[in-house]
C-alpha positions in Angstrom: -25.5 145.9 125.0 -26.9 142.2 123.8 -29.2 143.2 120.7 -32.7 142.0 119.8 -32.6 139.0 117.1 -35.9 138.1 115.8 -37.0 134.1 116.3 -38.1 134.4 112.5 -37.0 136.6 109.5 -38.7 139.4 109.0 -40.3 139.5 112.3 -40.6 142.9 113.9 -39.9 142.9 117.2 -42.0 145.9 118.2 -44.6 145.4 115.6 -47.1 144.5 118.1 -45.6 145.6 122.0 -48.8 145.3 124.0 -49.4 141.9 122.4 -45.7 141.1 123.3 -46.0 142.1 126.6 -49.4 140.3 128.0 -47.6 137.3 125.9 -44.5 137.6 128.8 -47.1 138.5 131.3 -49.2 135.2 130.4 -45.6 133.2 130.4 -44.9 134.7 133.8 -48.4 133.6 135.3 -47.9 130.3 133.9 -44.2 129.4 135.7 -45.9 130.7 138.8 -48.4 128.6 138.9 -49.0 125.9 136.1 -52.5 124.7 136.2 -52.5 123.3 132.6 -49.9 122.7 129.7 -48.0 125.1 128.6 -49.5 125.2 125.3 -53.3 124.9 127.3 -51.9 128.3 129.4 -51.1 130.4 126.5 -53.9 129.4 124.0 -56.7 130.5 127.0 -54.5 133.6 128.0 -54.5 134.3 123.8 -58.4 133.9 123.7 -59.2 136.0 126.9 -56.8 138.2 125.4 -59.0 138.7 122.3 -62.3 138.6 124.0 -64.5 141.3 123.3 -62.2 142.8 120.3 -63.1 143.1 117.6 -61.7 140.8 114.5 -58.3 142.0 113.6 -57.1 142.0 109.8 -53.3 140.9 111.4 -54.6 139.0 113.7 -52.0 135.6 112.5 -49.3 138.4 113.0 -50.0 139.3 116.4 -50.4 135.7 117.8 -47.1 135.0 116.6 -46.0 137.9 118.3 -48.1 136.9 121.4 -46.9 133.2 121.3 -43.0 133.7 120.4 -42.9 136.1 123.1 -44.4 133.9 124.9 -42.3 131.0 124.4 -39.0 133.6 124.7 -39.8 133.7 128.1 -40.3 130.4 129.1 -36.9 129.7 127.8 -35.5 132.5 129.5 -36.8 131.5 132.6 -35.2 128.0 132.2 -31.6 129.1 131.4 -32.3 131.7 134.2 -32.2 128.7 136.7 -30.1 126.7 134.6 -27.5 129.0 135.6 -28.3 130.0 139.2 -24.9 128.8 141.7 -27.4 126.4 143.6 -29.2 124.6 140.2 -28.9 121.2 140.6 -28.3 118.6 137.6 -29.2 115.4 137.5 -29.0 112.3 135.5 -32.4 110.4 134.3 -31.7 106.8 133.4 -34.1 105.5 130.7 -34.8 102.1 131.1 
């Protein structure tokens, strides 16, 4: 079994599980239909998540958990796609 290794030292992988889940879900939505850039969509989904909530003392840590989960989910999808048996590799020439 693989052990979870935090992206940054000191980050607790379960400190804000609802924000981690929301970040992964936002990435899944972006992967299905990308109406905006990855960063724009991430920021929009985070703002929507916080709408109606009171100001949180640890908002920066929650934002970090959301962003890390979002980025990790997109990275997982890229790796999974690159390892798929029918994945094509193309050489791009930069002239």
